C-alpha atoms as one frame of an Amber mdcrd trajectory, in Angstrom:
protein
  10.243  27.140  15.872  10.958  25.258  12.768   8.318  22.673  12.440  10.452
  20.638  10.159  12.946  19.644  12.652  10.117  17.654  14.226  10.949  14.112
  12.864   7.690  13.187  11.966   7.114  15.852   9.667  10.486  15.414   8.374
   9.736  11.925   7.415   6.556  13.127   5.778   8.166  15.569   3.637  11.088
  12.972   2.714   9.101  10.042   1.661   8.989   9.317  -2.213   8.229   6.468
  -4.265  11.221   3.878  -4.708  10.803   1.853  -7.380  14.575   0.190  -7.810
  15.896  -1.601  -4.851  19.478  -2.675  -3.692  20.076  -6.466  -3.745  20.222
  -6.414   0.228  17.634  -7.859   2.207  15.479  -7.046   4.956  15.114  -8.677
   8.530  12.446 -10.437  10.032  12.682  -7.487  12.642  12.653  -5.117  10.201
   9.741  -6.271   8.235   7.529  -6.939  11.573   8.444  -3.416  12.502   6.948
  -1.976   9.583   3.586  -4.065   9.930   3.386  -3.125  13.462   3.277   0.448
  12.352   0.874  -0.373   9.548  -1.380  -2.205  12.324  -1.141   0.993  14.634
  -3.370   3.244  12.017  -6.821   4.229  12.893  -9.723   2.241  11.700 -13.260
   2.644  11.846 -14.746   1.213  15.165 -11.193  -0.101  15.649 -12.280  -3.188
  13.901  -8.584  -3.360  11.792 -10.282  -4.922   9.344  -6.816  -5.232   7.148
  -4.552  -8.276   6.667  -0.951  -8.122   5.651   0.649 -10.552   3.253   4.318
 -10.947   3.159   5.838 -12.312  -0.320   9.292 -12.799  -0.155  11.850 -15.231
  -2.629  10.140 -17.317  -5.480   6.574 -16.039  -4.664   7.633 -12.452  -4.814
   9.155 -13.553  -8.224   6.157 -15.566  -9.254   3.764 -12.346  -8.412   6.147
 -10.017 -10.754   5.853 -12.420 -13.311   2.217 -12.666 -13.199   1.969  -8.760
 -13.243   4.495  -8.452 -16.178   2.475 -10.972 -18.004  -0.840  -9.099 -17.153
   0.629  -6.279 -19.291  -0.011  -7.947 -22.401  -3.633  -7.406 -21.497  -3.518
  -3.605 -22.034  -2.555  -1.092 -24.046  -0.018   2.188 -23.530   0.238   3.362
 -20.716  -1.286   1.064 -18.813   1.108  -1.804 -20.159   4.038  -0.048 -19.709
   3.177   0.958 -15.893   2.380  -2.525 -15.222   5.699  -3.955 -16.668   7.388
  -1.124 -14.511   5.605  -2.418 -11.424   6.722  -6.058 -12.185  10.119  -4.886
 -12.431   9.847  -3.451  -9.155   8.316  -6.671  -7.119  10.933  -8.536  -8.705
  13.840  -6.264  -7.357  12.464  -5.670  -4.237  13.634  -8.367  -1.129  10.260
  -8.111   0.308   6.808  -7.338  -1.137   3.810  -6.814   1.386   0.218  -6.738
   0.018  -2.518  -5.253   1.929  -6.214  -6.663   2.035  -9.350  -6.195   3.653
 -11.056  -8.917   5.289 -14.684  -7.637   4.925 -15.034  -7.801   9.145 -16.186
  -4.053   9.000 -18.595  -4.391   6.585 -20.510  -7.538   8.126 -20.174  -6.134
  11.332 -21.518  -2.759  10.493 -24.076  -3.843   8.268 -25.469  -5.741  11.098
 -24.999  -3.043  14.087 -26.524   0.145  12.005 -30.459  -0.329  11.413 -30.331
   1.080   7.970 -31.052   0.222   4.246 -28.673  -2.852   3.777 -27.249  -1.019
   0.455 -27.057   2.068   2.273 -25.342   0.301   5.430 -22.661  -1.411   2.749
 -21.587   1.308   0.830 -20.821   3.387   4.107 -18.404   0.732   5.841 -17.156
  -0.090   2.446 -15.763   3.052   2.221 -14.779   3.121   5.718 -12.686  -0.431
   4.892 -11.207   1.109   2.477 -10.120   4.310   4.071  -8.649   2.431   6.920
  -6.453   0.146   5.369  -5.267   3.039   3.273  -4.307   4.677   6.602  -2.599
   1.479   7.068  -0.643   1.386   4.200   0.440   5.036   4.825   1.615   4.390
   8.155   3.949   1.611   6.256   5.013   3.755   4.074   5.976   6.169   6.234
   7.961   3.497   8.412   9.582   2.259   5.791  11.018   6.336   5.433  11.678
   6.674   9.272  14.319   3.274   8.787  15.974   4.480   5.330  14.315   1.883
   3.555  12.327   2.646   0.186   8.735   1.454  -0.586   6.158   2.619  -3.445
   2.475   1.952  -3.579   1.511   0.240  -6.759  -1.517   1.438  -7.514  -1.547
   0.240 -11.313  -1.902  -3.198  -9.823  -5.872  -1.865  -9.401  -6.437  -2.809
 -12.880  -5.459  -6.391 -12.418  -7.253  -6.844  -8.603  -9.260  -9.861  -9.379
  -5.721 -11.713 -10.449  -3.956 -10.564  -7.392  -6.339 -11.616  -4.840  -6.497
 -14.804  -6.462  -2.514 -15.017  -6.132  -2.572 -13.996  -2.598  -5.585 -16.802
  -2.029  -7.422 -13.857  -0.521 -11.632 -13.364  -1.461 -12.491 -10.949  -3.461
 -12.393  -7.707  -1.170 -12.739  -3.936  -2.119  -9.200  -3.168  -1.322  -5.617
  -4.443  -2.288  -2.296  -2.781  -2.280   0.864  -4.190  -2.861   4.028  -2.694
  -1.784   7.449  -3.572  -2.603   9.959  -2.463   0.417  13.673  -2.780  -0.018
  16.926  -0.703   0.364  16.803   2.050  -2.397  19.245   1.102  -5.145  20.540
   4.671  -5.591  19.460   8.023  -3.718  16.585   9.846  -5.415  14.347  12.787
  -4.878  10.716  13.006  -5.094   8.729  15.029  -7.267   7.624  18.644  -5.925
   4.201  18.991  -4.605   1.897  21.733  -5.193   1.964  24.484  -2.925  -0.212
  23.708  -0.178  -1.947  27.169  -0.404  -3.093  26.042  -3.952  -5.259  22.833
  -2.389  -6.633  25.064   0.719 -10.270  26.511   1.037 -11.328  28.258   3.615
 -14.925  28.750   4.584
């Protein structure tokens, strides 16, 4: 059996970051399909302690300007990567931000009768893991629909500014994902052979 004939595995192997997008827009149905896929991700205690913020039109443009402007605070290569991120946001018809709600942290810290600092760190980590899983679901769903997307990790350097822009409280997780039709066909980088990253005990 050729496992790569499996649609899910094919999508996983096809997924790669797309940073430039065609002007074609996305339908509301397509956007909500992506977010529904993200919302199906596993989450600790099924708290789903994430929120998805949709940015389109002028608001998306304002975010792109904020990111590009913030690049001046940094030296290379961070400034270069931030300018690239701003261009990606500007060219995508839709940008989706993912933030934590803190619900799992507050719920878990009350639920577990352990040291408060230890409980906070434990549930903080699980909130981050849960929201990261939601982002990966979104990226895979975009690929399966013939769309492109990129997780702009460099924006963590200005997390506080991004969260203020989104009118969200300061949290433990923030991700910004421009989504749209790829401007041109591209291929992702080669991955390390799986044998190089596996250890057997």
